A tleap script that builds the chain and sets N, CA, C and O, in Angstrom:
source leaprc.protein.ff14SB
mol = sequence {
  NMET PRO ASN PRO ILE ALA THR LEU THR THR
  ALA ARG LEU LEU ALA GLU ALA ILE THR PRO
  LEU HIE PHE HIE ASP LEU TYR ARG LEU ASN
  SER ASP PRO LYS VAL VAL LYS THR LEU ALA
  SER VAL GLY LYS PRO LEU SER GLU GLU ALA
  ASN ARG GLU GLN ILE GLU GLN TYR VAL ALA
  HIE TRP ARG GLN GLU GLY PHE GLY TYR TRP
  VAL PHE GLY ASP ASN TYR SER PHE CPRO
}
set mol.1.N position { 0.852 -1.181 0.000 }
set mol.1.CA position { 0.000 0.000 0.000 }
set mol.1.C position { 0.893 1.238 0.000 }
set mol.1.O position { 1.737 1.379 0.884 }
set mol.2.N position { 0.728 2.126 -0.959 }
set mol.2.CA position { 1.559 3.338 -1.004 }
set mol.2.C position { 1.218 4.283 0.133 }
set mol.2.O position { 0.101 4.276 0.651 }
set mol.3.N position { 2.177 5.083 0.509 }
set mol.3.CA position { 1.990 6.065 1.566 }
set mol.3.C position { 1.329 7.309 0.969 }
set mol.3.O position { 1.956 8.009 0.175 }
set mol.4.N position { 0.062 7.602 1.337 }
set mol.4.CA position { -0.600 8.761 0.758 }
set mol.4.C position { -0.067 10.084 1.307 }
set mol.4.O position { -0.203 11.120 0.655 }
set mol.5.N position { 0.533 10.063 2.484 }
set mol.5.CA position { 1.067 11.275 3.096 }
set mol.5.C position { 2.522 11.025 3.449 }
set mol.5.O position { 2.807 10.399 4.470 }
set mol.6.N position { 3.441 11.496 2.632 }
set mol.6.CA position { 4.863 11.274 2.885 }
set mol.6.C position { 5.462 12.364 3.752 }
set mol.6.O position { 6.475 12.142 4.416 }
set mol.7.N position { 4.842 13.552 3.756 }
set mol.7.CA position { 5.346 14.655 4.569 }
set mol.7.C position { 4.192 15.425 5.193 }
set mol.7.O position { 3.086 15.480 4.655 }
set mol.8.N position { 4.483 16.011 6.331 }
set mol.8.CA position { 3.572 16.925 7.008 }
set mol.8.C position { 4.377 18.166 7.336 }
set mol.8.O position { 5.528 18.063 7.762 }
set mol.9.N position { 3.790 19.338 7.146 }
set mol.9.CA position { 4.526 20.555 7.447 }
set mol.9.C position { 3.657 21.550 8.190 }
set mol.9.O position { 2.436 21.592 8.035 }
set mol.10.N position { 4.329 22.348 9.000 }
set mol.10.CA position { 3.728 23.523 9.619 }
set mol.10.C position { 4.689 24.668 9.320 }
set mol.10.O position { 5.653 24.493 8.574 }
set mol.11.N position { 4.435 25.823 9.892 }
set mol.11.CA position { 5.320 26.964 9.658 }
set mol.11.C position { 6.744 26.683 10.125 }
set mol.11.O position { 7.700 27.200 9.547 }
set mol.12.N position { 6.892 25.868 11.166 }
set mol.12.CA position { 8.229 25.629 11.723 }
set mol.12.C position { 8.646 24.168 11.759 }
set mol.12.O position { 9.798 23.877 12.081 }
set mol.13.N position { 7.752 23.241 11.442 }
set mol.13.CA position { 8.044 21.823 11.612 }
set mol.13.C position { 7.857 21.070 10.309 }
set mol.13.O position { 6.927 21.342 9.549 }
set mol.14.N position { 8.744 20.126 10.056 }
set mol.14.CA position { 8.626 19.232 8.912 }
set mol.14.C position { 8.723 17.805 9.417 }
set mol.14.O position { 9.635 17.472 10.174 }
set mol.15.N position { 7.798 16.970 9.008 }
set mol.15.CA position { 7.821 15.547 9.337 }
set mol.15.C position { 7.841 14.779 8.021 }
set mol.15.O position { 7.063 15.062 7.110 }
set mol.16.N position { 8.735 13.810 7.936 }
set mol.16.CA position { 8.844 12.983 6.729 }
set mol.16.C position { 8.818 11.520 7.116 }
set mol.16.O position { 9.381 11.126 8.137 }
set mol.17.N position { 8.160 10.715 6.291 }
set mol.17.CA position { 8.233 9.275 6.468 }
set mol.17.C position { 9.702 8.872 6.301 }
set mol.17.O position { 10.387 9.367 5.407 }
set mol.18.N position { 10.175 7.983 7.156 }
set mol.18.CA position { 11.584 7.575 7.097 }
set mol.18.C position { 11.894 6.931 5.747 }
set mol.18.O position { 11.149 6.085 5.253 }
set mol.19.N position { 13.019 7.358 5.165 }
set mol.19.CA position { 13.532 6.780 3.924 }
set mol.19.C position { 15.038 6.576 4.091 }
set mol.19.O position { 15.617 7.056 5.066 }
set mol.20.N position { 15.675 5.877 3.163 }
set mol.20.CA position { 17.131 5.728 3.229 }
set mol.20.C position { 17.877 7.065 3.212 }
set mol.20.O position { 19.030 7.129 3.639 }
set mol.21.N position { 17.239 8.127 2.729 }
set mol.21.CA position { 17.887 9.433 2.726 }
set mol.21.C position { 18.126 9.970 4.141 }
set mol.21.O position { 18.934 10.880 4.327 }
set mol.22.N position { 17.444 9.423 5.121 }
set mol.22.CA position { 17.607 9.860 6.510 }
set mol.22.C position { 18.709 9.092 7.241 }
set mol.22.O position { 18.938 9.320 8.429 }
set mol.23.N position { 19.389 8.188 6.543 }
set mol.23.CA position { 20.372 7.324 7.206 }
set mol.23.C position { 21.397 8.102 8.033 }
set mol.23.O position { 21.595 7.799 9.209 }
set mol.24.N position { 22.038 9.082 7.444 }
set mol.24.CA position { 23.142 9.761 8.146 }
set mol.24.C position { 22.673 10.444 9.429 }
set mol.24.O position { 23.357 10.373 10.450 }
set mol.25.N position { 21.529 11.095 9.388 }
set mol.25.CA position { 21.007 11.744 10.593 }
set mol.25.C position { 20.620 10.708 11.651 }
set mol.25.O position { 20.925 10.877 12.832 }
set mol.26.N position { 19.952 9.645 11.228 }
set mol.26.CA position { 19.546 8.621 12.193 }
set mol.26.C position { 20.750 7.875 12.748 }
set mol.26.O position { 20.783 7.540 13.933 }
set mol.27.N position { 21.727 7.616 11.907 }
set mol.27.CA position { 22.932 6.927 12.387 }
set mol.27.C position { 23.667 7.787 13.410 }
set mol.27.O position { 24.167 7.277 14.413 }
set mol.28.N position { 23.732 9.086 13.157 }
set mol.28.CA position { 24.380 9.990 14.102 }
set mol.28.C position { 23.679 9.919 15.465 }
set mol.28.O position { 24.343 9.893 16.502 }
set mol.29.N position { 22.366 9.889 15.467 }
set mol.29.CA position { 21.627 9.769 16.725 }
set mol.29.C position { 21.796 8.391 17.350 }
set mol.29.O position { 22.071 8.276 18.545 }
set mol.30.N position { 21.632 7.343 16.544 }
set mol.30.CA position { 21.675 5.978 17.062 }
set mol.30.C position { 23.061 5.502 17.461 }
set mol.30.O position { 23.202 4.451 18.087 }
set mol.31.N position { 24.081 6.263 17.106 }
set mol.31.CA position { 25.441 5.879 17.510 }
set mol.31.C position { 25.944 6.727 18.684 }
set mol.31.O position { 27.077 6.558 19.135 }
set mol.32.N position { 25.108 7.628 19.168 }
set mol.32.CA position { 25.468 8.479 20.309 }
set mol.32.C position { 25.049 7.772 21.605 }
set mol.32.O position { 23.857 7.568 21.834 }
set mol.33.N position { 26.016 7.396 22.454 }
set mol.33.CA position { 25.690 6.662 23.690 }
set mol.33.C position { 24.697 7.389 24.591 }
set mol.33.O position { 23.876 6.743 25.243 }
set mol.34.N position { 24.756 8.711 24.641 }
set mol.34.CA position { 23.825 9.459 25.495 }
set mol.34.C position { 22.395 9.371 24.968 }
set mol.34.O position { 21.445 9.302 25.748 }
set mol.35.N position { 22.246 9.373 23.668 }
set mol.35.CA position { 20.912 9.292 23.068 }
set mol.35.C position { 20.335 7.896 23.255 }
set mol.35.O position { 19.213 7.751 23.741 }
set mol.36.N position { 21.079 6.880 22.881 }
set mol.36.CA position { 20.535 5.516 22.915 }
set mol.36.C position { 20.350 4.984 24.329 }
set mol.36.O position { 19.595 4.035 24.541 }
set mol.37.N position { 21.023 5.581 25.287 }
set mol.37.CA position { 20.853 5.147 26.684 }
set mol.37.C position { 19.397 5.282 27.116 }
set mol.37.O position { 18.898 4.474 27.899 }
set mol.38.N position { 18.724 6.299 26.605 }
set mol.38.CA position { 17.336 6.527 26.993 }
set mol.38.C position { 16.319 6.182 25.904 }
set mol.38.O position { 15.146 5.971 26.212 }
set mol.39.N position { 16.738 6.119 24.650 }
set mol.39.CA position { 15.769 5.924 23.570 }
set mol.39.C position { 15.803 4.554 22.914 }
set mol.39.O position { 14.765 4.073 22.460 }
set mol.40.N position { 16.942 3.924 22.850 }
set mol.40.CA position { 17.049 2.644 22.138 }
set mol.40.C position { 16.626 1.493 23.039 }
set mol.40.O position { 16.894 1.504 24.241 }
set mol.41.N position { 15.972 0.514 22.462 }
set mol.41.CA position { 15.513 -0.629 23.252 }
set mol.41.C position { 16.668 -1.429 23.832 }
set mol.41.O position { 16.520 -2.037 24.892 }
set mol.42.N position { 17.816 -1.442 23.160 }
set mol.42.CA position { 18.967 -2.188 23.666 }
set mol.42.C position { 19.836 -1.335 24.570 }
set mol.42.O position { 20.691 -1.863 25.281 }
set mol.43.N position { 19.633 -0.018 24.554 }
set mol.43.CA position { 20.365 0.876 25.431 }
set mol.43.C position { 21.822 1.082 25.088 }
set mol.43.O position { 22.575 1.634 25.890 }
set mol.44.N position { 22.235 0.646 23.904 }
set mol.44.CA position { 23.612 0.869 23.467 }
set mol.44.C position { 23.613 1.242 21.987 }
set mol.44.O position { 22.663 0.941 21.264 }
set mol.45.N position { 24.683 1.899 21.539 }
set mol.45.CA position { 24.730 2.347 20.140 }
set mol.45.C position { 24.541 1.204 19.145 }
set mol.45.O position { 24.981 0.076 19.367 }
set mol.46.N position { 23.873 1.533 18.048 }
set mol.46.CA position { 23.660 0.560 16.987 }
set mol.46.C position { 24.759 0.688 15.937 }
set mol.46.O position { 25.267 1.781 15.685 }
set mol.47.N position { 25.113 -0.422 15.340 }
set mol.47.CA position { 26.120 -0.411 14.279 }
set mol.47.C position { 25.538 0.217 13.021 }
set mol.47.O position { 24.326 0.394 12.899 }
set mol.48.N position { 26.415 0.546 12.099 }
set mol.48.CA position { 25.970 1.085 10.815 }
set mol.48.C position { 25.037 0.103 10.122 }
set mol.48.O position { 23.998 0.488 9.585 }
set mol.49.N position { 25.418 -1.164 10.138 }
set mol.49.CA position { 24.603 -2.197 9.500 }
set mol.49.C position { 23.231 -2.321 10.170 }
set mol.49.O position { 22.215 -2.451 9.486 }
set mol.50.N position { 23.202 -2.281 11.491 }
set mol.50.CA position { 21.932 -2.373 12.215 }
set mol.50.C position { 21.038 -1.175 11.897 }
set mol.50.O position { 19.821 -1.321 11.782 }
set mol.51.N position { 21.634 0.000 11.757 }
set mol.51.CA position { 20.866 1.189 11.388 }
set mol.51.C position { 20.263 1.039 10.001 }
set mol.51.O position { 19.095 1.368 9.793 }
set mol.52.N position { 21.047 0.545 9.054 }
set mol.52.CA position { 20.535 0.364 7.688 }
set mol.52.C position { 19.385 -0.654 7.677 }
set mol.52.O position { 18.375 -0.449 7.004 }
set mol.53.N position { 19.547 -1.744 8.421 }
set mol.53.CA position { 18.501 -2.766 8.489 }
set mol.53.C position { 17.224 -2.204 9.111 }
set mol.53.O position { 16.120 -2.493 8.650 }
set mol.54.N position { 17.385 -1.404 10.153 }
set mol.54.CA position { 16.231 -0.800 10.806 }
set mol.54.C position { 15.481 0.117 9.847 }
set mol.54.O position { 14.252 0.083 9.790 }
set mol.55.N position { 16.200 0.924 9.105 }
set mol.55.CA position { 15.564 1.821 8.136 }
set mol.55.C position { 14.857 1.009 7.053 }
set mol.55.O position { 13.750 1.361 6.646 }
set mol.56.N position { 15.472 -0.060 6.588 }
set mol.56.CA position { 14.837 -0.919 5.586 }
set mol.56.C position { 13.518 -1.488 6.117 }
set mol.56.O position { 12.532 -1.573 5.385 }
set mol.57.N position { 13.509 -1.877 7.397 }
set mol.57.CA position { 12.279 -2.390 8.010 }
set mol.57.C position { 11.214 -1.311 8.080 }
set mol.57.O position { 10.041 -1.573 7.816 }
set mol.58.N position { 11.618 -0.094 8.437 }
set mol.58.CA position { 10.667 1.013 8.526 }
set mol.58.C position { 10.086 1.341 7.149 }
set mol.58.O position { 8.885 1.584 7.027 }
set mol.59.N position { 10.923 1.349 6.120 }
set mol.59.CA position { 10.459 1.638 4.756 }
set mol.59.C position { 9.499 0.544 4.289 }
set mol.59.O position { 8.467 0.836 3.686 }
set mol.60.N position { 9.838 -0.707 4.566 }
set mol.60.CA position { 8.969 -1.826 4.180 }
set mol.60.C position { 7.618 -1.727 4.880 }
set mol.60.O position { 6.583 -2.010 4.276 }
set mol.61.N position { 7.623 -1.330 6.140 }
set mol.61.CA position { 6.375 -1.177 6.880 }
set mol.61.C position { 5.495 -0.105 6.243 }
set mol.61.O position { 4.292 -0.301 6.075 }
set mol.62.N position { 6.104 1.033 5.888 }
set mol.62.CA position { 5.339 2.091 5.207 }
set mol.62.C position { 4.709 1.543 3.934 }
set mol.62.O position { 3.533 1.788 3.668 }
set mol.63.N position { 5.490 0.796 3.141 }
set mol.63.CA position { 4.980 0.261 1.861 }
set mol.63.C position { 3.824 -0.713 2.090 }
set mol.63.O position { 2.831 -0.691 1.364 }
set mol.64.N position { 3.964 -1.567 3.108 }
set mol.64.CA position { 2.958 -2.605 3.345 }
set mol.64.C position { 1.707 -2.069 4.033 }
set mol.64.O position { 0.591 -2.458 3.689 }
set mol.65.N position { 1.893 -1.180 5.002 }
set mol.65.CA position { 0.776 -0.761 5.845 }
set mol.65.C position { 0.267 0.649 5.573 }
set mol.65.O position { -0.849 0.993 5.961 }
set mol.66.N position { 1.085 1.470 4.906 }
set mol.66.CA position { 0.665 2.828 4.625 }
set mol.66.C position { 0.867 3.797 5.782 }
set mol.66.O position { 0.401 4.935 5.730 }
set mol.67.N position { 1.562 3.349 6.826 }
set mol.67.CA position { 1.899 4.217 7.948 }
set mol.67.C position { 3.164 3.680 8.600 }
set mol.67.O position { 3.591 2.562 8.309 }
set mol.68.N position { 3.764 4.475 9.480 }
set mol.68.CA position { 4.970 4.015 10.152 }
set mol.68.C position { 5.688 5.138 10.867 }
set mol.68.O position { 5.077 6.127 11.272 }
set mol.69.N position { 6.988 4.975 11.016 }
set mol.69.CA position { 7.815 5.931 11.738 }
set mol.69.C position { 8.086 7.177 10.897 }
set mol.69.O position { 8.167 7.126 9.670 }
set mol.70.N position { 8.222 8.298 11.609 }
set mol.70.CA position { 8.486 9.594 10.990 }
set mol.70.C position { 9.797 10.159 11.508 }
set mol.70.O position { 10.262 9.796 12.589 }
set mol.71.N position { 10.383 11.051 10.725 }
set mol.71.CA position { 11.530 11.857 11.157 }
set mol.71.C position { 11.013 13.290 11.252 }
set mol.71.O position { 10.404 13.808 10.316 }
set mol.72.N position { 11.268 13.921 12.400 }
set mol.72.CA position { 10.803 15.291 12.625 }
set mol.72.C position { 11.988 16.234 12.733 }
set mol.72.O position { 13.042 15.876 13.257 }
set mol.73.N position { 11.800 17.423 12.236 }
set mol.73.CA position { 12.813 18.461 12.354 }
set mol.73.C position { 12.205 19.811 12.025 }
set mol.73.O position { 11.074 19.899 11.546 }
set mol.74.N position { 12.964 20.857 12.287 }
set mol.74.CA position { 12.432 22.157 11.886 }
set mol.74.C position { 12.630 22.324 10.390 }
set mol.74.O position { 13.495 21.683 9.792 }
set mol.75.N position { 11.838 23.173 9.800 }
set mol.75.CA position { 11.875 23.364 8.344 }
set mol.75.C position { 13.252 23.799 7.857 }
set mol.75.O position { 13.539 23.697 6.665 }
set mol.76.N position { 14.094 24.272 8.738 }
set mol.76.CA position { 15.405 24.778 8.344 }
set mol.76.C position { 16.465 23.686 8.350 }
set mol.76.O position { 17.553 23.890 7.812 }
set mol.77.N position { 16.175 22.523 8.948 }
set mol.77.CA position { 17.200 21.488 9.068 }
set mol.77.C position { 17.124 20.435 7.972 }
set mol.77.O position { 18.024 19.602 7.867 }
set mol.78.N position { 16.090 20.447 7.162 }
set mol.78.CA position { 15.952 19.467 6.097 }
set mol.78.C position { 16.488 20.042 4.795 }
set mol.78.O position { 16.371 21.239 4.533 }
set mol.79.N position { 17.076 19.171 3.986 }
set mol.79.CA position { 17.603 19.656 2.692 }
set mol.79.C position { 16.501 20.133 1.759 }
set mol.79.O position { 16.783 20.567 0.642 }
savepdb mol mol.pdb
quit
């Protein structure tokens, strides 16, 4: 099922369905010990390979179900 809403925007916020284009930002977060200590289910940094696999799972979920995880940021931080 295709994702009918790939992005949501407000005057200051942009939300995008996770895609492989978000890898570098997500990897930076998921490899930071302070971040993953409180947010990751395993509580330790994820490898590059684990990050890529996770993103692939998120993208597949969007394709199959039409909803899933989002990446949020201010309108100024997205390319």
